[in-house]
N, CA, C and O atoms as a Tripos MOL2 file, in Angstrom:
@<TRIPOS>MOLECULE
protein
  256   255    64     0     0
PROTEIN
NO_CHARGES

@<TRIPOS>ATOM
      1 N          -0.9050   16.5350  -29.7130 N.3       1 MET1
      2 CA         -1.8950   16.4430  -28.6650 C.3       1 MET1
      3 C          -1.1710   16.1520  -27.3520 C.2       1 MET1
      4 O          -0.2540   15.3310  -27.3130 O.2       1 MET1
      5 N          -1.5700   16.8060  -26.3130 N.am      2 SER2
      6 CA         -0.9980   16.5280  -24.9990 C.3       2 SER2
      7 C          -2.1010   16.5400  -23.9540 C.2       2 SER2
      8 O          -3.1640   17.1320  -24.1400 O.2       2 SER2
      9 N          -1.8140   15.8750  -22.8630 N.am      3 TYR3
     10 CA         -2.7490   15.7940  -21.7550 C.3       3 TYR3
     11 C          -2.0710   16.3210  -20.5060 C.2       3 TYR3
     12 O          -0.8900   16.0600  -20.2720 O.2       3 TYR3
     13 N          -2.8010   17.0430  -19.7240 N.am      4 ASN4
     14 CA         -2.3280   17.4920  -18.4260 C.3       4 ASN4
     15 C          -3.3040   16.9750  -17.3870 C.2       4 ASN4
     16 O          -4.4830   17.3300  -17.3940 O.2       4 ASN4
     17 N          -2.8070   16.1380  -16.4980 N.am      5 PHE5
     18 CA         -3.6460   15.5670  -15.4630 C.3       5 PHE5
     19 C          -3.1010   15.9650  -14.1020 C.2       5 PHE5
     20 O          -1.8910   15.9730  -13.8780 O.2       5 PHE5
     21 N          -4.0030   16.2900  -13.2070 N.am      6 LYS6
     22 CA         -3.6170   16.5490  -11.8270 C.3       6 LYS6
     23 C          -3.5620   15.1950  -11.1200 C.2       6 LYS6
     24 O          -4.5200   14.4240  -11.1610 O.2       6 LYS6
     25 N          -2.4370   14.9190  -10.4790 N.am      7 ILE7
     26 CA         -2.2720   13.6720   -9.7430 C.3       7 ILE7
     27 C          -2.3820   13.9670   -8.2610 C.2       7 ILE7
     28 O          -1.7470   14.8870   -7.7460 O.2       7 ILE7
     29 N          -3.1900   13.1820   -7.5900 N.am      8 LYS8
     30 CA         -3.3640   13.3210   -6.1420 C.3       8 LYS8
     31 C          -2.6780   12.1280   -5.4770 C.2       8 LYS8
     32 O          -2.9230   10.9810   -5.8480 O.2       8 LYS8
     33 N          -1.8330   12.3970   -4.5080 N.am      9 PHE9
     34 CA         -1.1380   11.3530   -3.7660 C.3       9 PHE9
     35 C          -1.6390   11.3210   -2.3290 C.2       9 PHE9
     36 O          -1.8660   12.3590   -1.7060 O.2       9 PHE9
     37 N          -1.8050   10.1160   -1.8230 N.am     10 ASP10
     38 CA         -2.1310    9.9010   -0.4160 C.3      10 ASP10
     39 C          -1.2350    8.7750    0.0760 C.2      10 ASP10
     40 O          -0.7570    7.9570   -0.7090 O.2      10 ASP10
     41 N          -1.0170    8.7450    1.3720 N.am     11 ARG11
     42 CA         -0.1970    7.6850    1.9420 C.3      11 ARG11
     43 C          -1.0120    6.9020    2.9620 C.2      11 ARG11
     44 O          -1.6440    7.4710    3.8520 O.2      11 ARG11
     45 N          -0.9810    5.5930    2.8110 N.am     12 GLU12
     46 CA         -1.6840    4.7060    3.7310 C.3      12 GLU12
     47 C          -0.9100    4.5950    5.0450 C.2      12 GLU12
     48 O           0.2560    4.9820    5.1200 O.2      12 GLU12
     49 N          -1.5570    4.0730    6.0640 N.am     13 GLU13
     50 CA         -0.9050    3.9000    7.3630 C.3      13 GLU13
     51 C           0.2840    2.9500    7.2870 C.2      13 GLU13
     52 O           1.2340    3.0730    8.0590 O.2      13 GLU13
     53 N           0.2280    1.9910    6.3440 N.am     14 ASP14
     54 CA          1.3240    1.0300    6.2020 C.3      14 ASP14
     55 C           2.4790    1.5800    5.3660 C.2      14 ASP14
     56 O           3.4620    0.8750    5.1360 O.2      14 ASP14
     57 N           2.3730    2.8380    4.9070 N.am     15 GLY15
     58 CA          3.4310    3.4690    4.1390 C.3      15 GLY15
     59 C           3.2640    3.3740    2.6360 C.2      15 GLY15
     60 O           4.0180    4.0020    1.8920 O.2      15 GLY15
     61 N           2.3020    2.6120    2.1780 N.am     16 CYS16
     62 CA          2.0420    2.4620    0.7500 C.3      16 CYS16
     63 C           1.4520    3.7570    0.1910 C.2      16 CYS16
     64 O           0.6450    4.4150    0.8480 O.2      16 CYS16
     65 N           1.8660    4.1170   -1.0370 N.am     17 TRP17
     66 CA          1.3640    5.3330   -1.6820 C.3      17 TRP17
     67 C           0.2020    5.0150   -2.6020 C.2      17 TRP17
     68 O           0.1820    3.9770   -3.2650 O.2      17 TRP17
     69 N          -0.7590    5.9120   -2.6360 N.am     18 ILE18
     70 CA         -1.8880    5.8350   -3.5580 C.3      18 ILE18
     71 C          -1.7800    7.0480   -4.4700 C.2      18 ILE18
     72 O          -1.6450    8.1770   -4.0010 O.2      18 ILE18
     73 N          -1.8400    6.8090   -5.7770 N.am     19 ALA19
     74 CA         -1.8340    7.8990   -6.7510 C.3      19 ALA19
     75 C          -3.1120    7.7940   -7.5630 C.2      19 ALA19
     76 O          -3.4900    6.7050   -7.9950 O.2      19 ALA19
     77 N          -3.7760    8.9180   -7.7710 N.am     20 GLU20
     78 CA         -5.0030    8.9020   -8.5620 C.3      20 GLU20
     79 C          -5.1300   10.1740   -9.3850 C.2      20 GLU20
     80 O          -4.5510   11.2110   -9.0600 O.2      20 GLU20
     81 N          -5.8960   10.0660  -10.4480 N.am     21 VAL21
     82 CA         -6.2170   11.2230  -11.2830 C.3      21 VAL21
     83 C          -7.6970   11.5040  -11.0480 C.2      21 VAL21
     84 O          -8.5500   10.7920  -11.5790 O.2      21 VAL21
     85 N          -8.0170   12.5310  -10.2600 N.am     22 PRO22
     86 CA         -9.4150   12.7980   -9.9230 C.3      22 PRO22
     87 C         -10.3340   12.9870  -11.1360 C.2      22 PRO22
     88 O         -11.5200   12.6620  -11.0670 O.2      22 PRO22
     89 N          -9.7940   13.5080  -12.2440 N.am     23 SER23
     90 CA        -10.6400   13.7400  -13.4190 C.3      23 SER23
     91 C         -10.8930   12.4690  -14.2330 C.2      23 SER23
     92 O         -11.6790   12.4950  -15.1810 O.2      23 SER23
     93 N         -10.2410   11.3580  -13.8790 N.am     24 LEU24
     94 CA        -10.4550   10.0780  -14.5590 C.3      24 LEU24
     95 C         -10.9340    9.0570  -13.5340 C.2      24 LEU24
     96 O         -10.1160    8.3780  -12.9130 O.2      24 LEU24
     97 N         -12.2230    8.9400  -13.3530 N.am     25 PRO25
     98 CA        -12.7570    8.0200  -12.3480 C.3      25 PRO25
     99 C         -12.2150    6.6050  -12.5300 C.2      25 PRO25
    100 O         -12.1820    6.0740  -13.6400 O.2      25 PRO25
    101 N         -11.7960    6.0160  -11.4310 N.am     26 GLY26
    102 CA        -11.3000    4.6480  -11.4570 C.3      26 GLY26
    103 C          -9.8140    4.5200  -11.7360 C.2      26 GLY26
    104 O          -9.2680    3.4190  -11.6530 O.2      26 GLY26
    105 N          -9.1490    5.6150  -12.0630 N.am     27 VAL27
    106 CA         -7.7090    5.5620  -12.3160 C.3      27 VAL27
    107 C          -7.0150    5.7870  -10.9830 C.2      27 VAL27
    108 O          -6.8250    6.9190  -10.5380 O.2      27 VAL27
    109 N          -6.6410    4.6710  -10.3570 N.am     28 LEU28
    110 CA         -6.0850    4.6740   -9.0150 C.3      28 LEU28
    111 C          -5.0740    3.5400   -8.9460 C.2      28 LEU28
    112 O          -5.3730    2.4190   -9.3590 O.2      28 LEU28
    113 N          -3.8860    3.8140   -8.4320 N.am     29 VAL29
    114 CA         -2.8690    2.7790   -8.2960 C.3      29 VAL29
    115 C          -2.1920    2.8830   -6.9430 C.2      29 VAL29
    116 O          -2.2290    3.9240   -6.2860 O.2      29 VAL29
    117 N          -1.5720    1.7820   -6.5410 N.am     30 TYR30
    118 CA         -0.8290    1.7140   -5.2950 C.3      30 TYR30
    119 C           0.6330    1.4220   -5.6160 C.2      30 TYR30
    120 O           0.9360    0.7780   -6.6200 O.2      30 TYR30
    121 N           1.5260    1.8910   -4.7730 N.am     31 GLY31
    122 CA          2.9480    1.6030   -4.9240 C.3      31 GLY31
    123 C           3.6540    1.7550   -3.5970 C.2      31 GLY31
    124 O           3.2460    2.5580   -2.7580 O.2      31 GLY31
    125 N           4.7220    0.9780   -3.4020 N.am     32 PRO32
    126 CA          5.4510    1.0620   -2.1340 C.3      32 PRO32
    127 C           6.2000    2.3860   -1.9730 C.2      32 PRO32
    128 O           6.4910    2.8100   -0.8550 O.2      32 PRO32
    129 N           6.5100    3.0360   -3.0990 N.am     33 MET33
    130 CA          7.1700    4.3340   -3.0720 C.3      33 MET33
    131 C           6.3850    5.2870   -3.9530 C.2      33 MET33
    132 O           5.7300    4.8550   -4.9020 O.2      33 MET33
    133 N           6.4420    6.5780   -3.6530 N.am     34 LYS34
    134 CA          5.6730    7.5740   -4.3940 C.3      34 LYS34
    135 C           6.0120    7.5410   -5.8850 C.2      34 LYS34
    136 O           5.1080    7.6110   -6.7170 O.2      34 LYS34
    137 N           7.2860    7.4380   -6.2340 N.am     35 VAL35
    138 CA          7.6800    7.4390   -7.6420 C.3      35 VAL35
    139 C           7.1450    6.1960   -8.3610 C.2      35 VAL35
    140 O           6.7690    6.2800   -9.5300 O.2      35 VAL35
    141 N           7.1070    5.0610   -7.6880 N.am     36 GLU36
    142 CA          6.5610    3.8520   -8.2970 C.3      36 GLU36
    143 C           5.0600    3.9820   -8.5320 C.2      36 GLU36
    144 O           4.5410    3.5020   -9.5400 O.2      36 GLU36
    145 N           4.3740    4.6210   -7.6140 N.am     37 ALA37
    146 CA          2.9420    4.8580   -7.7980 C.3      37 ALA37
    147 C           2.7120    5.7760   -8.9870 C.2      37 ALA37
    148 O           1.7790    5.5610   -9.7610 O.2      37 ALA37
    149 N           3.5510    6.7960   -9.1440 N.am     38 ALA38
    150 CA          3.4210    7.7190  -10.2780 C.3      38 ALA38
    151 C           3.6760    6.9970  -11.5950 C.2      38 ALA38
    152 O           2.9530    7.2190  -12.5660 O.2      38 ALA38
    153 N           4.6860    6.1410  -11.6430 N.am     39 ARG39
    154 CA          4.9680    5.3710  -12.8640 C.3      39 ARG39
    155 C           3.8140    4.4380  -13.1990 C.2      39 ARG39
    156 O           3.4030    4.3400  -14.3550 O.2      39 ARG39
    157 N           3.3010    3.7630  -12.1980 N.am     40 ALA40
    158 CA          2.1750    2.8590  -12.4280 C.3      40 ALA40
    159 C           0.9600    3.6350  -12.9180 C.2      40 ALA40
    160 O           0.2060    3.1510  -13.7610 O.2      40 ALA40
    161 N           0.7730    4.8320  -12.3910 N.am     41 LEU41
    162 CA         -0.3470    5.6620  -12.8080 C.3      41 LEU41
    163 C          -0.1880    6.0760  -14.2700 C.2      41 LEU41
    164 O          -1.1630    6.0660  -15.0200 O.2      41 LEU41
    165 N           1.0240    6.4390  -14.6840 N.am     42 ALA42
    166 CA          1.2720    6.7990  -16.0840 C.3      42 ALA42
    167 C           0.9320    5.6250  -16.9990 C.2      42 ALA42
    168 O           0.3340    5.8190  -18.0570 O.2      42 ALA42
    169 N           1.3040    4.4240  -16.6050 N.am     43 LEU43
    170 CA          0.9700    3.2390  -17.3980 C.3      43 LEU43
    171 C          -0.5380    3.0250  -17.4580 C.2      43 LEU43
    172 O          -1.0840    2.7070  -18.5150 O.2      43 LEU43
    173 N          -1.2030    3.1970  -16.3330 N.am     44 ARG44
    174 CA         -2.6580    2.9970  -16.2870 C.3      44 ARG44
    175 C          -3.3730    3.9890  -17.1860 C.2      44 ARG44
    176 O          -4.2890    3.6100  -17.9160 O.2      44 ARG44
    177 N          -2.9700    5.2570  -17.1460 N.am     45 VAL45
    178 CA         -3.5850    6.2750  -18.0030 C.3      45 VAL45
    179 C          -3.3350    5.9280  -19.4640 C.2      45 VAL45
    180 O          -4.2320    6.0610  -20.2960 O.2      45 VAL45
    181 N          -2.1160    5.4810  -19.7850 N.am     46 SER46
    182 CA         -1.8070    5.1010  -21.1690 C.3      46 SER46
    183 C          -2.6900    3.9560  -21.6260 C.2      46 SER46
    184 O          -3.2160    3.9860  -22.7390 O.2      46 SER46
    185 N          -2.8590    2.9550  -20.7880 N.am     47 VAL47
    186 CA         -3.7160    1.8170  -21.1320 C.3      47 VAL47
    187 C          -5.1500    2.2730  -21.3380 C.2      47 VAL47
    188 O          -5.8050    1.8380  -22.2860 O.2      47 VAL47
    189 N          -5.6420    3.1270  -20.4800 N.am     48 ASP48
    190 CA         -7.0030    3.6430  -20.6240 C.3      48 ASP48
    191 C          -7.1770    4.3810  -21.9530 C.2      48 ASP48
    192 O          -8.1990    4.2300  -22.6230 O.2      48 ASP48
    193 N          -6.1770    5.1750  -22.3280 N.am     49 ARG49
    194 CA         -6.2620    5.9130  -23.5910 C.3      49 ARG49
    195 C          -6.2400    4.9640  -24.7840 C.2      49 ARG49
    196 O          -6.9840    5.1700  -25.7430 O.2      49 ARG49
    197 N          -5.4130    3.9400  -24.7480 N.am     50 VAL50
    198 CA         -5.3530    2.9680  -25.8400 C.3      50 VAL50
    199 C          -6.6610    2.1940  -25.9280 C.2      50 VAL50
    200 O          -7.2020    2.0010  -27.0170 O.2      50 VAL50
    201 N          -7.1630    1.7550  -24.7920 N.am     51 GLU51
    202 CA         -8.4220    1.0050  -24.7810 C.3      51 GLU51
    203 C          -9.5840    1.8370  -25.3020 C.2      51 GLU51
    204 O         -10.5340    1.2920  -25.8660 O.2      51 GLU51
    205 N          -9.5180    3.1530  -25.1190 N.am     52 SER52
    206 CA        -10.5950    4.0140  -25.5930 C.3      52 SER52
    207 C         -10.2940    4.5760  -26.9870 C.2      52 SER52
    208 O         -10.9890    5.4730  -27.4630 O.2      52 SER52
    209 N          -9.2590    4.0450  -27.6320 N.am     53 ALA53
    210 CA         -8.8410    4.4790  -28.9800 C.3      53 ALA53
    211 C          -8.4460    5.9460  -28.9980 C.2      53 ALA53
    212 O          -8.6460    6.6260  -30.0050 O.2      53 ALA53
    213 N          -7.8930    6.4380  -27.9090 N.am     54 ASP54
    214 CA         -7.4350    7.8200  -27.8060 C.3      54 ASP54
    215 C          -6.0050    7.8040  -27.2830 C.2      54 ASP54
    216 O          -5.7730    8.1550  -26.1260 O.2      54 ASP54
    217 N          -5.0250    7.3990  -28.1230 N.am     55 PRO55
    218 CA         -3.6430    7.2940  -27.6360 C.3      55 PRO55
    219 C          -3.1000    8.6240  -27.1350 C.2      55 PRO55
    220 O          -3.2990    9.6710  -27.7510 O.2      55 PRO55
    221 N          -2.4310    8.5590  -26.0350 N.am     56 SER56
    222 CA         -1.8730    9.7660  -25.4360 C.3      56 SER56
    223 C          -0.3850    9.8560  -25.7250 C.2      56 SER56
    224 O           0.2400    8.8510  -26.0670 O.2      56 SER56
    225 N           0.1840   11.0290  -25.5940 N.am     57 PRO57
    226 CA          1.6360   11.1730  -25.7540 C.3      57 PRO57
    227 C           2.4160   10.3340  -24.7610 C.2      57 PRO57
    228 O           3.5780   10.0100  -25.0080 O.2      57 PRO57
    229 N           1.7970    9.9730  -23.6330 N.am     58 LEU58
    230 CA          2.4810    9.1200  -22.6750 C.3      58 LEU58
    231 C           2.8820    7.7960  -23.3180 C.2      58 LEU58
    232 O           3.8930    7.2010  -22.9470 O.2      58 LEU58
    233 N           2.0900    7.3390  -24.2800 N.am     59 LEU59
    234 CA          2.3590    6.0620  -24.9120 C.3      59 LEU59
    235 C           3.7100    6.0600  -25.6170 C.2      59 LEU59
    236 O           4.3650    5.0190  -25.6700 O.2      59 LEU59
    237 N           4.1430    7.1920  -26.1560 N.am     60 SER60
    238 CA          5.4130    7.2410  -26.8650 C.3      60 SER60
    239 C           6.5880    6.8860  -25.9720 C.2      60 SER60
    240 O           7.6180    6.4210  -26.4600 O.2      60 SER60
    241 N           6.4490    7.0980  -24.6810 N.am     61 ILE61
    242 CA          7.5040    6.7430  -23.7370 C.3      61 ILE61
    243 C           7.7620    5.2420  -23.7620 C.2      61 ILE61
    244 O           8.8970    4.7960  -23.5990 O.2      61 ILE61
    245 N           6.7070    4.4720  -23.9660 N.am     62 PHE62
    246 CA          6.8030    3.0340  -23.8580 C.3      62 PHE62
    247 C           6.9410    2.3220  -25.1970 C.2      62 PHE62
    248 O           7.0720    1.0990  -25.2210 O.2      62 PHE62
    249 N           6.9150    3.0450  -26.3080 N.am     63 THR63
    250 CA          6.9850    2.4140  -27.6180 C.3      63 THR63
    251 C           8.2660    2.7470  -28.3630 C.2      63 THR63
    252 O           8.4130    2.3490  -29.5180 O.2      63 THR63
    253 N           9.1890    3.4550  -27.7530 N.am     64 ARG64
    254 CA         10.4520    3.7940  -28.4210 C.3      64 ARG64
    255 C          11.4050    2.6460  -28.3630 C.2      64 ARG64
    256 O          12.5210    2.7440  -28.8730 O.2      64 ARG64
@<TRIPOS>BOND
     1     1     2 1
     2     2     3 1
     3     3     4 2
     4     3     5 am
     5     5     6 1
     6     6     7 1
     7     7     8 2
     8     7     9 am
     9     9    10 1
    10    10    11 1
    11    11    12 2
    12    11    13 am
    13    13    14 1
    14    14    15 1
    15    15    16 2
    16    15    17 am
    17    17    18 1
    18    18    19 1
    19    19    20 2
    20    19    21 am
    21    21    22 1
    22    22    23 1
    23    23    24 2
    24    23    25 am
    25    25    26 1
    26    26    27 1
    27    27    28 2
    28    27    29 am
    29    29    30 1
    30    30    31 1
    31    31    32 2
    32    31    33 am
    33    33    34 1
    34    34    35 1
    35    35    36 2
    36    35    37 am
    37    37    38 1
    38    38    39 1
    39    39    40 2
    40    39    41 am
    41    41    42 1
    42    42    43 1
    43    43    44 2
    44    43    45 am
    45    45    46 1
    46    46    47 1
    47    47    48 2
    48    47    49 am
    49    49    50 1
    50    50    51 1
    51    51    52 2
    52    51    53 am
    53    53    54 1
    54    54    55 1
    55    55    56 2
    56    55    57 am
    57    57    58 1
    58    58    59 1
    59    59    60 2
    60    59    61 am
    61    61    62 1
    62    62    63 1
    63    63    64 2
    64    63    65 am
    65    65    66 1
    66    66    67 1
    67    67    68 2
    68    67    69 am
    69    69    70 1
    70    70    71 1
    71    71    72 2
    72    71    73 am
    73    73    74 1
    74    74    75 1
    75    75    76 2
    76    75    77 am
    77    77    78 1
    78    78    79 1
    79    79    80 2
    80    79    81 am
    81    81    82 1
    82    82    83 1
    83    83    84 2
    84    83    85 am
    85    85    86 1
    86    86    87 1
    87    87    88 2
    88    87    89 am
    89    89    90 1
    90    90    91 1
    91    91    92 2
    92    91    93 am
    93    93    94 1
    94    94    95 1
    95    95    96 2
    96    95    97 am
    97    97    98 1
    98    98    99 1
    99    99   100 2
   100    99   101 am
   101   101   102 1
   102   102   103 1
   103   103   104 2
   104   103   105 am
   105   105   106 1
   106   106   107 1
   107   107   108 2
   108   107   109 am
   109   109   110 1
   110   110   111 1
   111   111   112 2
   112   111   113 am
   113   113   114 1
   114   114   115 1
   115   115   116 2
   116   115   117 am
   117   117   118 1
   118   118   119 1
   119   119   120 2
   120   119   121 am
   121   121   122 1
   122   122   123 1
   123   123   124 2
   124   123   125 am
   125   125   126 1
   126   126   127 1
   127   127   128 2
   128   127   129 am
   129   129   130 1
   130   130   131 1
   131   131   132 2
   132   131   133 am
   133   133   134 1
   134   134   135 1
   135   135   136 2
   136   135   137 am
   137   137   138 1
   138   138   139 1
   139   139   140 2
   140   139   141 am
   141   141   142 1
   142   142   143 1
   143   143   144 2
   144   143   145 am
   145   145   146 1
   146   146   147 1
   147   147   148 2
   148   147   149 am
   149   149   150 1
   150   150   151 1
   151   151   152 2
   152   151   153 am
   153   153   154 1
   154   154   155 1
   155   155   156 2
   156   155   157 am
   157   157   158 1
   158   158   159 1
   159   159   160 2
   160   159   161 am
   161   161   162 1
   162   162   163 1
   163   163   164 2
   164   163   165 am
   165   165   166 1
   166   166   167 1
   167   167   168 2
   168   167   169 am
   169   169   170 1
   170   170   171 1
   171   171   172 2
   172   171   173 am
   173   173   174 1
   174   174   175 1
   175   175   176 2
   176   175   177 am
   177   177   178 1
   178   178   179 1
   179   179   180 2
   180   179   181 am
   181   181   182 1
   182   182   183 1
   183   183   184 2
   184   183   185 am
   185   185   186 1
   186   186   187 1
   187   187   188 2
   188   187   189 am
   189   189   190 1
   190   190   191 1
   191   191   192 2
   192   191   193 am
   193   193   194 1
   194   194   195 1
   195   195   196 2
   196   195   197 am
   197   197   198 1
   198   198   199 1
   199   199   200 2
   200   199   201 am
   201   201   202 1
   202   202   203 1
   203   203   204 2
   204   203   205 am
   205   205   206 1
   206   206   207 1
   207   207   208 2
   208   207   209 am
   209   209   210 1
   210   210   211 1
   211   211   212 2
   212   211   213 am
   213   213   214 1
   214   214   215 1
   215   215   216 2
   216   215   217 am
   217   217   218 1
   218   218   219 1
   219   219   220 2
   220   219   221 am
   221   221   222 1
   222   222   223 1
   223   223   224 2
   224   223   225 am
   225   225   226 1
   226   226   227 1
   227   227   228 2
   228   227   229 am
   229   229   230 1
   230   230   231 1
   231   231   232 2
   232   231   233 am
   233   233   234 1
   234   234   235 1
   235   235   236 2
   236   235   237 am
   237   237   238 1
   238   238   239 1
   239   239   240 2
   240   239   241 am
   241   241   242 1
   242   242   243 1
   243   243   244 2
   244   243   245 am
   245   245   246 1
   246   246   247 1
   247   247   248 2
   248   247   249 am
   249   249   250 1
   250   250   251 1
   251   251   252 2
   252   251   253 am
   253   253   254 1
   254   254   255 1
   255   255   256 2
@<TRIPOS>SUBSTRUCTURE
     1 MET1         2 RESIDUE 1 A MET
     2 SER2         6 RESIDUE 1 A SER
     3 TYR3        10 RESIDUE 1 A TYR
     4 ASN4        14 RESIDUE 1 A ASN
     5 PHE5        18 RESIDUE 1 A PHE
     6 LYS6        22 RESIDUE 1 A LYS
     7 ILE7        26 RESIDUE 1 A ILE
     8 LYS8        30 RESIDUE 1 A LYS
     9 PHE9        34 RESIDUE 1 A PHE
    10 ASP10       38 RESIDUE 1 A ASP
    11 ARG11       42 RESIDUE 1 A ARG
    12 GLU12       46 RESIDUE 1 A GLU
    13 GLU13       50 RESIDUE 1 A GLU
    14 ASP14       54 RESIDUE 1 A ASP
    15 GLY15       58 RESIDUE 1 A GLY
    16 CYS16       62 RESIDUE 1 A CYS
    17 TRP17       66 RESIDUE 1 A TRP
    18 ILE18       70 RESIDUE 1 A ILE
    19 ALA19       74 RESIDUE 1 A ALA
    20 GLU20       78 RESIDUE 1 A GLU
    21 VAL21       82 RESIDUE 1 A VAL
    22 PRO22       86 RESIDUE 1 A PRO
    23 SER23       90 RESIDUE 1 A SER
    24 LEU24       94 RESIDUE 1 A LEU
    25 PRO25       98 RESIDUE 1 A PRO
    26 GLY26      102 RESIDUE 1 A GLY
    27 VAL27      106 RESIDUE 1 A VAL
    28 LEU28      110 RESIDUE 1 A LEU
    29 VAL29      114 RESIDUE 1 A VAL
    30 TYR30      118 RESIDUE 1 A TYR
    31 GLY31      122 RESIDUE 1 A GLY
    32 PRO32      126 RESIDUE 1 A PRO
    33 MET33      130 RESIDUE 1 A MET
    34 LYS34      134 RESIDUE 1 A LYS
    35 VAL35      138 RESIDUE 1 A VAL
    36 GLU36      142 RESIDUE 1 A GLU
    37 ALA37      146 RESIDUE 1 A ALA
    38 ALA38      150 RESIDUE 1 A ALA
    39 ARG39      154 RESIDUE 1 A ARG
    40 ALA40      158 RESIDUE 1 A ALA
    41 LEU41      162 RESIDUE 1 A LEU
    42 ALA42      166 RESIDUE 1 A ALA
    43 LEU43      170 RESIDUE 1 A LEU
    44 ARG44      174 RESIDUE 1 A ARG
    45 VAL45      178 RESIDUE 1 A VAL
    46 SER46      182 RESIDUE 1 A SER
    47 VAL47      186 RESIDUE 1 A VAL
    48 ASP48      190 RESIDUE 1 A ASP
    49 ARG49      194 RESIDUE 1 A ARG
    50 VAL50      198 RESIDUE 1 A VAL
    51 GLU51      202 RESIDUE 1 A GLU
    52 SER52      206 RESIDUE 1 A SER
    53 ALA53      210 RESIDUE 1 A ALA
    54 ASP54      214 RESIDUE 1 A ASP
    55 PRO55      218 RESIDUE 1 A PRO
    56 SER56      222 RESIDUE 1 A SER
    57 PRO57      226 RESIDUE 1 A PRO
    58 LEU58      230 RESIDUE 1 A LEU
    59 LEU59      234 RESIDUE 1 A LEU
    60 SER60      238 RESIDUE 1 A SER
    61 ILE61      242 RESIDUE 1 A ILE
    62 PHE62      246 RESIDUE 1 A PHE
    63 THR63      250 RESIDUE 1 A THR
    64 ARG64      254 RESIDUE 1 A ARG
């Protein structure tokens, strides 16, 4: 099983990055750098999948 999510990035006036998955309402994270926002977003999506009893392949990255 695999998931493909479109990630939308925006940048705040203070330089902070916002990453969100439009197809998953409420999945939104902030990070000082774009790559950090993307990593935080991957963790958030993984947590959402675990909490909903639908583990994603992203989880394997963190359980090896």
